[in-house]
Every structure is written in C-alpha cells, then in structure tokens.
N, C-alpha and C positions, 0 to 999 in steps of 0.2 A: 220199444221205440216211443219217443214222445209223439204227443198229438201234433205238435208244430211240425216237426220233422216230417211225420207221416203226411200231412196236409201238404207240405212243400213237395214231397215225393210224388203223391197222386197228381198233383198239378203239373209237374214235370212231366209225369208220364202223358198226361192228356195232350200236353203240348208236342210231346214227341210223336205221339200217334197221329195227331193232326198234320204234322209237318211231313211224317212218313207218307200219308194218304195224299197230301198234294204233291208229293214228289212223284209218287207212283201213278197216281191219277187214278180216276174212278169212273165208273159208268153208271147211268140210270136207264132201265129199261120199263117202258110202260106197254104192258101188255093187255091193256083195256080189260082188266079182270072185274073192274067196278063199272055199274051202270051210269056212274057220273064221270064227266070229264075232269081230270085232275088240272084245276085252274092255276096251281102252283107251276106247271109246267108248260101248258098249252092255251093258246087265244084262237077262238074261232070268230073268222070275219065272213060273214055271209051277206048275201042280197037277194031280194025276190023270194021265190018259195024254196030256195035251197035249204037244205037240214043236214043233220047228223044224227046218227044212232049208234048205241053201244050194245051189242048182244053177242052171247056165246063167245066172248073174248075177242072180238073183232069191232073195229070202228068203221063205220060206213058214212062216207061223205057224198051227198046226193045232189045234183043240180039238175032238175027235171026238164028245163027249158032253156032256150039261149038267153032270156032276160034274167036268169038266176046266175049265182056263182057263188062257191065257197072255198075258204083256205084255211088250213089249221097251221098256226105258226109255232113254233119252239119260243117261248116266252123270255128269251135272253137275246140281247144284242151281242154277237160275237166278234171281237176284235182279235184275239190272240191265236197264234196258230195252235197246232196239234189237237184241233177239235174235229171230232167226228159225228156226222150226223147219218143215221142208217135206218131205212123204213122197209118192212116186208109189206108189199102191196100187190094187190090182184087188179091189174088195169084193164080187163077184158070187158068192163062196163062202161068204158070212156068213149064217147061218141066221136069227140074230134080229138083234142089234145089235153092231157094232164101234165103235172109236172111234180116231181121232187127237185126243189131248186132254191136257190139263194137271192135274196131281193135286198135293195138298197135301204128300204123301209118296210115297216108292217102297214099294209093298206089293206083296205076291203077290196072286193072284186070291182075293177072299173072297166070302162070301155078300152078296148085294146089299144088305141091310138094314144092314150094317156098313161097306160099302164106299162107298156113295153118299155120306156126308158129306165123304169125301176128295177128290171129283170137284170139280174148277173148271171153267173156260171149256172148251168142247169143239167137235168136229166128231163128231157121232154118224152112224155109217155103217150103211146097209143094202144089200142087194144092188141095189137100183135106186133109191135115193134117198140123201140127206144130210140132217143138221139141225145148226143151230149153237145152242148153249146158252149162256148167261152165267155169271158166276162163282155165281150163285144157283141155277144149273140149271133156268133159265126159257128157254122156246124164243125164239129171236132171228131166224131165217131157215131156210128150207129149199128144197130144190131136187131136181131128178131127175138119175139118173146112167144113162148108157148102159153097156153091157157093155164091159169092158176097163180100162186104166191111166187113171188120173186123179190130178192133184196136189191136195194138201191142204196148205195153208200158214197157220201161226199167227204173226203179228208181236207181239211185246211191246213196246208204247209206254210212255210216262210214266205215263199215266192210264188207258189202254185196251188192249185187245187187237183186232188186225184179222185177219179170216178171209178166206182167198182160196180160191176153187175154179177149178182150171184157169186160173191167174193172172189170175182177175177178183175184185174185191173182193166179198165177198157180205154182210158184217156187221161191225159195231165194236160192242163192248160195254165197259163200264166195268171197270177193273181193281180187283180188291179185294184179294187175297192179295199179300204183299209178295215171297213166294218160290215156287216151284213146280218140279215136274219135267215133262218132255215124254215122251209114250209112244205106241206104236201097238199095238193089240190087236182081234183077232177076238172075244174073249170074256174080260172082265176079272172075270167072276163065277163063282161055284160054285153048283151045283144051279139053273141057270138057263139060260144061253145055250149056244151051241155054232158050230161053222163054221171058216172059214180066211179068211185074207187073203194076198194075195201083194204083196211090196214090190219095186219095181225100184230104188228108191234112198231114202236118207234124207239130207237136207242140213241142216247147221246153220251159222248165220252170226251174227256180232256184231263190234264194234269191237275187243273184247279178244282175239279168236280170230286168231292169226298164221297166215296161209297159207303152208305149207312144201312142198317137194317131197318125194318118197318117200326121197330121200337123207338128209333131215335137214339140210340146209345150215345152217339156223338152228336152235339149240336150242329146244325146244318142248314142253310138257306132254303134246301129244297123241299124241305116238309117231310110229310109222312107219305113216301112213295115206295113202291116195290123198287129194289135194286138188286143187281147182281154183281 
C-alpha cells in the first residue's frame, strides 16, 4: 500500500474513532490517587482557614469554623443535556449543611444572603440525611443516611434534572437554568456553616467526553487523567 493511501486511511480511522467516542460518550473518574489536585478538572474556591487534603485515595474538604468556607467545582460550564455528575461522599463530618449541587456561576464561599440566589437544583447534605431541592430552592425529596460513603448523582436532561442516591432515583425536577456549574462542598458560606466532607471519587460523563487512557492515545482536552 502506498504511503499516501496509508496516511489517509490512518487519518480516517482516527476521525472515525473520535466520532464513535463522541457518539457513545465517555466518562472521567478522578479517584484522587495523586496527592496533587488535577487542575485540568477541578477548581477549589476557599475562604478563611478552610483547606483540602488528598490522602489514601480520598479528598477531604475542611471548613473548621463558620468564618471559613470551601467548594470544589468541576472546571467546565455545562450547557448541553445528557451530562452526569456523581460523587461518592461521606457527609458525617458536616456540622450544618453541605452540598452536591449545581450553581449559576463559579463563586468563592460568600455570605448566605448573597450566595443563595446563585444556587440551582441540589442535594443538600447533613450528617445523617439528605434533601433534594429544585431550581427555585424548594424541597422536592428527602431521606436518611447511615454513616460512611454514599453516592450522589445528578443527571441533566433536556427539560429536567434527575437525582440518584446510592444508584436509586429519588427525585426529578424541572430544569430552568440554561447553563450551570457542578460542585461539592461541606460549607459554601461565610459566617454560617462549618464541617468537612470526605470524597472517594467524582465522576463526570457525557456524549461529548472522549474516554482516553492515561497515555493519551487520542488527543483530548481533558489532559492526562485516569478514565474508565
């Protein structure tokens, strides 16, 4: 086979693989196996003496006092449906309320009277319970939590958002906002809440995410990340 034909064939194969990957969709799972936070994926916003630490494959977000606050954001504004955000979290260290949530903008922790208007549909977490709220911050569902790790998943549909606790659908609410950010926090406020959450992994998936191996055999905007 001539080199030019072989080159064209390889190029077509790469394009086909990219097309198939986009059509099927992929997922990225960060299991926090590195002591350094992957800044290609996450943004940490914090205030006061809040801090984060990665140890033994777990991310801990800590807000020791009410004047502190910390939030980890997925570093992409999401506009298209069929996006899934899932976090495996131990909420037993929360003092007041933490969140697996969607927000209008990516902001640092602020006082609650200015931050609340930015909040969209959410899981609100407490040490022994959870609460789903819709895009208008009205209660939609609630449940109890035993100590230990649990999964919280938010799926973005065409006209709604679906909420899953430990792989069981617990609520479906209408979608209002056209775009949003996804985040996890033990304390998104100042002068109000405190506590910590331990995160075992965060997973994102969507039709436009290309699943690649850690050696980057296909070019991707996600960088060198662990994927499944």
